[in-house]
Structure formats: C-alpha cells, structure tokens
Backbone bond lengths (Angstrom), bond angles and torsions (degrees), N, CA, C in turn:
res aa  C-N    CA-C-N  psi(-1)  N-CA   C-N-CA  omega(-1)  CA-C   N-CA-C  phi
1 M - - - 1.451 - - 1.531 108.87 -
2 Q 1.309 115.72 127.04 1.462 120.93 179.83 1.533 109.77 -83.87
3 H 1.319 116.44 124.52 1.460 121.14 -179.97 1.523 112.58 -96.74
4 Y 1.323 117.72 -25.33 1.462 121.98 -174.33 1.523 110.66 -109.81
5 T 1.333 115.14 133.84 1.461 120.76 172.90 1.516 108.27 -139.24
6 Q 1.308 114.94 150.26 1.462 118.66 176.27 1.526 107.96 -74.38
7 S 1.330 115.92 136.45 1.463 121.17 -175.31 1.529 110.91 -109.33
8 E 1.321 115.51 116.26 1.465 119.98 176.00 1.523 110.75 -64.43
9 A 1.336 116.82 -38.84 1.470 120.42 -178.90 1.531 110.65 -63.86
10 Y 1.330 117.20 -46.42 1.465 120.38 179.71 1.527 111.12 -68.36
11 T 1.331 116.71 -34.59 1.460 120.09 176.66 1.521 109.96 -61.27
12 Q 1.328 116.86 -45.12 1.467 120.46 -179.07 1.525 110.93 -64.25
13 I 1.334 116.45 -42.96 1.467 120.15 178.02 1.527 109.63 -60.92
14 G 1.334 116.49 -46.50 1.461 120.88 -179.60 1.521 112.36 -60.58
15 L 1.331 117.13 -45.67 1.464 120.51 179.18 1.523 111.44 -64.68
16 D 1.332 116.97 -39.08 1.470 120.29 176.70 1.523 110.99 -61.30
17 I 1.331 116.86 -42.21 1.465 121.14 179.14 1.526 109.99 -63.84
18 I 1.323 116.86 -48.70 1.466 120.72 -178.89 1.527 110.91 -59.53
19 N 1.323 116.65 -42.93 1.462 120.67 -175.11 1.522 114.37 -78.01
20 S 1.333 117.82 -19.67 1.470 119.32 -175.53 1.524 114.02 -110.46
21 N 1.330 117.86 -7.58 1.456 120.81 -172.93 1.529 109.97 -114.03
22 P 1.333 117.46 120.01 1.466 119.94 -179.12 1.531 113.96 -62.30
23 D 1.342 118.39 -18.14 1.465 120.91 177.03 1.526 111.85 -64.52
24 F 1.333 117.51 -14.14 1.458 120.85 -175.89 1.524 113.43 -115.02
25 E 1.336 117.00 20.49 1.458 120.56 176.52 1.529 111.33 -56.08
26 H 1.327 116.33 -35.51 1.467 120.59 -177.88 1.531 112.44 -64.77
27 L 1.324 117.64 -20.89 1.457 120.28 179.29 1.529 112.25 -85.10
28 K 1.326 116.37 -27.10 1.466 120.20 -176.35 1.523 112.01 -64.31
29 G 1.316 117.27 -47.85 1.458 120.02 -176.38 1.508 114.05 -85.95
30 A 1.319 118.02 -7.24 1.460 121.13 -173.43 1.522 113.33 -87.97
31 D 1.308 118.45 -10.46 1.462 121.89 -178.41 1.523 112.06 59.27
32 V 1.346 115.92 32.97 1.460 120.31 177.56 1.532 108.84 -72.11
33 R 1.311 116.39 138.52 1.463 121.68 -176.99 1.525 108.75 -109.05
34 V 1.343 115.00 118.67 1.456 121.44 -176.02 1.526 108.88 -120.47
35 A 1.335 116.31 130.00 1.466 121.46 172.16 1.525 107.18 -102.82
36 F 1.311 116.43 130.58 1.458 122.79 178.33 1.521 107.82 -100.86
37 L 1.328 115.27 116.02 1.459 121.19 -173.07 1.521 112.24 -115.41
38 S 1.312 114.18 150.50 1.458 123.08 172.60 1.523 106.67 -110.26
39 C 1.340 116.25 136.61 1.465 120.36 178.45 1.523 109.24 -123.02
40 T 1.313 116.31 130.18 1.466 121.09 -178.02 1.522 112.55 -85.93
41 K 1.304 116.67 -3.80 1.463 121.29 -179.22 1.532 108.91 -100.54
42 P 1.333 118.75 131.77 1.469 119.58 178.52 1.527 110.56 -69.59
43 K 1.326 115.94 156.69 1.456 120.17 177.95 1.520 109.60 -135.64
44 R 1.333 114.39 142.38 1.458 122.80 174.03 1.518 107.44 -130.21
45 S 1.322 115.71 147.91 1.452 121.28 176.45 1.523 108.29 -141.66
46 K 1.304 116.49 127.12 1.468 121.91 -178.99 1.527 110.89 53.06
47 N 1.315 116.38 43.96 1.469 123.82 179.09 1.522 114.18 65.75
48 K 1.316 118.43 15.66 1.461 121.86 177.03 1.525 109.17 -117.04
49 V 1.320 115.45 146.95 1.455 120.86 175.05 1.523 108.36 -68.69
50 T 1.323 116.19 134.99 1.463 121.78 176.01 1.520 107.67 -102.34
51 F 1.326 116.18 118.08 1.469 120.93 179.92 1.525 110.59 -80.89
52 G 1.316 115.40 -40.16 1.458 120.64 -178.98 1.511 109.03 -162.40
53 E 1.328 115.80 169.23 1.458 119.29 176.24 1.513 109.87 -156.21
54 C 1.318 113.86 156.69 1.452 122.36 175.47 1.523 106.96 -108.82
55 I 1.313 116.18 126.17 1.458 121.78 -176.80 1.526 108.40 -119.92
56 K 1.320 116.36 125.14 1.460 120.52 175.33 1.520 108.12 -80.72
57 V 1.311 115.78 129.45 1.456 121.06 179.57 1.526 108.44 -76.77
58 T 1.310 116.29 131.89 1.464 120.41 179.81 1.528 109.96 -72.23
59 E 1.303 115.33 157.16 1.469 120.51 -179.16 1.523 111.52 -57.38
60 I 1.324 117.19 -41.78 1.470 118.91 -178.57 1.527 111.04 -66.86
61 N 1.325 118.03 -34.73 1.470 120.19 179.22 1.518 112.56 -72.83
62 K 1.334 117.64 -19.05 1.470 120.19 176.86 1.525 111.14 -67.50
63 V 1.319 116.50 -16.30 1.459 120.41 175.09 1.526 109.44 -64.37
64 F 1.333 116.42 -30.94 1.460 121.46 -173.79 1.521 114.38 -103.61
65 N 1.325 117.93 -10.39 1.465 120.01 178.19 1.522 109.01 -148.82
66 P 1.327 117.34 157.95 1.463 120.11 -174.30 1.534 115.14 -91.72
67 Y 1.326 118.94 10.47 1.461 120.79 -171.38 1.524 113.05 -101.27
68 D 1.332 114.17 153.52 1.463 122.19 175.10 1.523 111.10 -95.39
69 F 1.336 116.62 -31.52 1.466 123.01 -178.93 1.519 109.91 -141.95
70 F 1.320 114.44 149.87 1.464 121.75 168.03 1.520 106.97 -113.63
71 I 1.315 116.64 132.71 1.459 121.00 167.60 1.521 105.59 -108.31
72 V 1.331 115.22 118.51 1.458 121.75 -175.08 1.528 109.28 -111.11
73 I 1.317 115.87 129.78 1.463 122.26 174.48 1.529 107.03 -110.45
74 Y 1.336 116.03 124.66 1.467 122.07 -177.56 1.530 109.35 -89.99
75 E 1.320 114.82 100.15 1.468 122.50 -171.41 1.532 114.66 -53.67
76 P 1.331 120.58 -46.06 1.465 118.29 -179.45 1.538 112.84 -61.10
77 N 1.318 116.69 -26.13 1.461 120.46 -177.17 1.524 113.14 -87.36
78 V 1.326 117.28 -12.31 1.469 120.13 -179.26 1.522 112.17 -121.22
79 E 1.333 116.67 13.98 1.463 119.17 -174.46 1.527 113.56 -60.86
80 N 1.327 118.06 -23.10 1.465 120.47 178.01 1.525 113.11 -100.92
81 F 1.325 117.35 6.64 1.463 120.95 179.25 1.531 110.07 -71.19
82 T 1.306 115.31 146.28 1.461 121.05 172.01 1.530 108.39 -79.99
83 D 1.318 116.83 168.89 1.466 120.72 175.64 1.525 110.74 -58.83
84 T 1.323 116.47 -37.75 1.467 120.75 179.23 1.520 110.93 -64.92
85 Q 1.315 117.65 -42.61 1.463 120.57 178.83 1.530 111.47 -64.55
86 I 1.323 117.46 -38.31 1.471 120.97 176.54 1.526 109.16 -62.55
87 K 1.317 116.80 -43.98 1.468 120.64 179.09 1.530 110.39 -60.65
88 I 1.307 117.29 -44.82 1.468 121.03 179.07 1.522 110.13 -63.20
89 L 1.323 117.75 -41.65 1.457 121.53 178.91 1.530 110.76 -60.38
90 I 1.319 117.03 -45.85 1.465 120.36 179.40 1.525 109.98 -65.75
91 E 1.319 117.86 -39.90 1.468 120.93 175.57 1.527 109.80 -59.33
92 H 1.321 116.33 -45.08 1.463 121.47 178.25 1.532 110.52 -57.43
93 E 1.326 116.74 -48.41 1.466 120.02 -177.94 1.523 111.54 -65.14
94 L 1.321 117.65 -36.17 1.469 120.67 176.71 1.524 111.60 -63.11
95 M 1.328 116.92 -29.48 1.459 120.41 179.81 1.534 111.77 -66.77
96 H 1.308 117.49 -16.13 1.457 121.14 177.54 1.533 112.77 -76.57
97 I 1.338 117.26 -11.09 1.461 119.98 -177.70 1.524 109.34 -89.21
98 G 1.316 114.81 116.22 1.456 121.05 177.85 1.515 111.15 -110.01
99 V 1.331 115.26 147.51 1.455 121.50 179.24 1.521 108.12 -135.12
100 E 1.314 115.72 132.15 1.464 120.31 170.07 1.522 106.73 -136.70
101 Y 1.305 115.88 160.51 1.454 120.10 -176.99 1.517 110.42 -114.18
102 K 1.324 114.48 135.65 1.462 120.71 176.80 1.526 106.90 -134.05
103 D 1.300 115.60 120.07 1.467 121.42 -178.00 1.526 111.59 53.96
104 G 1.333 116.55 39.82 1.455 122.40 178.00 1.520 115.20 77.81
105 E 1.327 117.49 0.16 1.462 121.14 -179.71 1.525 109.98 -105.14
106 A 1.329 115.90 136.47 1.465 120.84 178.14 1.520 109.50 -74.87
107 I 1.333 115.98 129.85 1.450 123.02 175.82 1.522 106.56 -114.12
108 Y 1.324 116.70 125.57 1.460 121.83 -177.56 1.525 110.08 -101.50
109 Y 1.333 115.22 144.57 1.463 120.21 178.69 1.525 109.66 -152.04
110 L 1.333 115.77 165.22 1.465 121.40 176.84 1.523 109.49 -89.10
111 V 1.311 115.69 130.56 1.461 122.30 178.37 1.529 108.38 -93.71
112 P 1.337 117.63 124.43 1.468 119.14 177.74 1.532 110.58 -76.35
113 H 1.326 116.25 163.77 1.456 120.70 175.02 1.523 109.62 -61.39
114 D 1.329 116.32 143.80 1.460 118.44 174.62 1.530 111.01 -91.68
115 L 1.308 117.16 -12.08 1.474 125.27 171.68 1.525 105.08 -139.32
116 E 1.311 117.97 -157.75 1.466 120.24 172.35 1.530 109.54 -59.79
117 D 1.304 115.86 -32.42 1.453 124.89 176.23 1.522 104.95 -123.56
118 F 1.309 118.92 -154.00 1.464 122.31 171.15 1.516 108.12 -101.53
119 K 1.310 117.37 138.13 1.465 122.20 -179.63 1.527 110.95 -55.62
120 N 1.334 117.16 -41.11 1.472 120.39 -179.90 1.527 111.33 -59.94
121 I 1.315 117.48 -40.53 1.470 121.49 179.27 1.524 109.66 -66.90
122 I 1.326 116.75 -46.44 1.468 120.88 -179.88 1.521 110.79 -62.25
123 D 1.328 117.26 -43.61 1.466 121.07 179.34 1.527 111.65 -61.52
124 K 1.332 116.87 -39.62 1.467 120.72 -177.47 1.515 113.37 -80.16
125 Y 1.365 116.99 -41.30 1.460 120.03 -168.14 1.524 114.79 -120.63
126 G 1.334 117.26 -8.19 1.443 120.55 -178.98 1.517 112.17 90.15
127 T 1.319 115.40 169.09 1.467 120.00 -175.68 1.528 113.61 -77.92
128 D 1.319 117.40 -17.51 1.465 119.26 -175.63 1.532 112.51 -110.39
129 W 1.332 117.52 30.87 1.456 121.20 -177.39 1.531 112.99 -59.01
130 A 1.318 117.54 -28.21 1.470 120.93 -176.47 1.529 112.79 -93.99
131 E 1.314 117.91 0.16 1.469 119.59 179.31 1.509 109.93 -66.86
132 V 1.322 115.78 131.42 1.466 120.39 179.87 1.509 110.65 -117.29
C-alpha cells in the first residue's frame, strides 16, 4: 500500500508562499527542488502528533529522485485543519529549508526551530495556530 503521493494542491500552496513571501527570497535564487507530499499514514514523534515535516534528501537518494527536500503533510493528523492552517503548516515546513553558499555553490541544510515553533510563525499567527 502506497502511503506517499505527490500533492498538486500542496505544491501550488508552497509555490505561492515562496513567490509571495519575502522570508523565502533565499529559496528563489537557489534552485532548491522541493517535493510536496501527502501521506495517508498518521505520524507521532515523542508522543506528539506530527502534522508535517521537512526531510532533506540524502546525496545517495538524489540518484533516484530529483529533489533536495520533501515536505510531507500527514493527512490523518490534519483532516480538521482549515485551508489557512494548512497554509501556515506548509509555510512552517518551508522555514526548515536553509541555503548557504560556499565557493559559489548552494549548500542546503535543515534549519531547526528557533523556539518550540519558528518565531516568525508565532509572531504572524500566534502560538495556537494549529489548534483545532
């Protein structure tokens, strides 16, 4: 049974966020490749529900796929989310993508939370944006 599928809806939301939000200027020029995935299997981590996650693709796995990152949304865990909450979740996951340049080459990495969440998300949407 396949749990992961590429989501056109999440891809469109992600591209809209990247193209309209100045917080993501660093992604526009970096040619970072992100696949937005939907997963039908619920996920928990450290006894907490996981709504979504950003996964950096390893170098060896790039042999088999063209992406640098996967953003995965766990459908059973967000089934009661509003469209706005989904957008905030995808924005949050995009904030995990870091880019720095070394000798003119883009180096991608995962950015950890600067608080329990990201300060930018909390400042914009509050601490309880995911409450359903």
